[in-house]
C-alpha positions in Angstrom: 0.0 0.0 0.0 1.3 3.4 -0.9 2.1 5.8 1.9 -0.5 8.6 2.2 1.0 12.0 2.6 -0.8 13.8 5.4 -0.4 17.1 3.6 -2.1 15.7 0.5 -4.9 14.2 2.5 -5.5 17.3 4.5 -5.4 19.4 1.3 -8.0 17.2 -0.4 -10.4 17.6 2.5 -9.8 21.3 2.9 -10.3 21.9 -0.8 -13.5 20.0 -0.9 -14.9 22.0 1.9 -13.7 25.3 0.5 -15.3 24.6 -2.8 -18.7 24.1 -1.2 -18.4 27.3 0.8 -17.5 29.6 -2.1 -21.1 29.8 -3.2 -22.1 31.7 -0.1 -19.5 34.5 -0.5 -21.6 36.6 -2.8 -18.9 36.3 -5.6 -19.4 35.1 -9.1 -20.2 31.6 -8.1 -23.8 30.5 -8.6 -23.7 27.9 -5.8 -25.7 28.7 -2.7 -24.2 26.4 -0.2 -21.4 23.8 0.4 -21.8 20.9 -1.9 -21.0 17.6 -0.2 -19.4 15.0 -2.4 -16.1 13.6 -3.6 -13.0 15.7 -4.4 -9.7 14.3 -5.8 -6.1 15.3 -5.8 -3.8 12.7 -7.3 -4.3 9.4 -5.5 -6.2 11.0 -2.6 -10.0 11.4 -2.3 -11.8 13.6 0.2 -15.5 12.6 0.8 -17.7 15.2 2.4 -20.9 13.7 3.7 -24.2 15.7 4.2 -24.1 15.1 8.0 -20.9 17.2 8.5 -18.4 14.3 8.5 -15.6 13.7 6.1 -13.4 10.7 5.1 -10.0 10.8 3.5 -9.2 7.8 1.4 -7.0 6.6 -1.5 -8.5 6.1 -4.9 -8.4 2.3 -4.1 -10.6 2.9 -1.0 -8.0 2.7 1.9 -9.2 5.2 4.5 -6.5 7.2 6.4 -8.5 9.9 8.2 -12.1 10.6 9.3 -13.4 13.8 10.9 -16.0 16.5 11.1 -16.3 19.8 9.2 -18.3 23.0 9.4 -18.5 25.6 6.6 -19.4 29.2 7.4 -19.3 31.6 4.5 -15.8 31.2 2.9 -14.3 29.5 5.9 -14.2 25.8 6.8 -13.2 24.3 10.2 -12.1 20.6 10.2 -11.3 18.3 13.1 -9.9 14.8 12.8 -11.8 12.1 14.8 -9.8 9.1 13.6 -6.4 8.6 11.9 -4.9 5.4 10.5 -1.8 4.0 12.2 0.2 4.6 9.1 -0.8 8.3 9.0 0.2 8.8 12.7 3.5 7.1 12.1 4.3 9.3 9.1 3.4 12.5 11.1 5.0 11.4 14.4 1.9 12.5 16.3 -1.9 12.8 15.6 -4.2 15.7 15.1 -7.3 14.2 16.6 -9.5 16.9 18.0 -7.4 19.8 16.8 -9.4 22.4 14.8 -8.0 23.7 11.6 -9.5 26.9 10.0 -9.1 27.6 6.3 -10.4 30.1 3.7 -11.5 28.5 0.5 -12.1 29.4 -3.1 -13.8 27.5 -5.9 -13.1 28.2 -9.5 -15.0 25.9 -11.9 -14.6 22.5 -10.2 -11.3 23.2 -8.5 -11.3 23.9 -4.7 -8.3 25.5 -3.0 -7.9 26.2 0.7 -5.6 28.6 2.5 -4.8 28.2 6.1 -6.1 30.8 8.6 -5.1 28.9 11.8 -4.1 25.2 12.2 -1.8 23.9 14.9 -1.6 20.5 13.0 1.5 20.9 10.9 0.8 17.9 8.7 -2.7 19.0 7.8 -1.6 22.5 7.2 1.2 21.4 4.8 -1.2 19.0 3.0 -4.1 21.4 2.7 -3.0 25.0 2.2 -2.7 25.9 -1.5 -3.5 22.4 -2.8 -6.0 22.1 -5.6 -8.9 19.6 -5.4 -11.1 18.7 -8.3 -14.8 17.7 -7.8 -15.4 14.1 -8.9 -18.5 13.6 -11.1 
């Protein structure tokens, strides 16, 4: 199994959230609210469920992180609730329960998040500035 880069995983999740929130910023986007669904960056997929939970997985279905998210305007807050052993080994520590705040933008189907505040270094490196594409 390929090692999952925490930064890539976090970015995928953040981007998906950001894409959904852009609609409520009053900009050119025609979306009215966050759009739950699947977003991809390389071999990483972020799944945002309608109940406010997310799952980070590989394209082959290997889950590496689960958590919760909340979108308010163009900001998204994410918290990990479960991380795979492999992810924790790669990072040297876990980010369970640590909130990460990001601004997001959505252009076409590409979601990009920018860190506001996140004490979780791995999530910050894997999310901030990383493009995620909505899967159809």
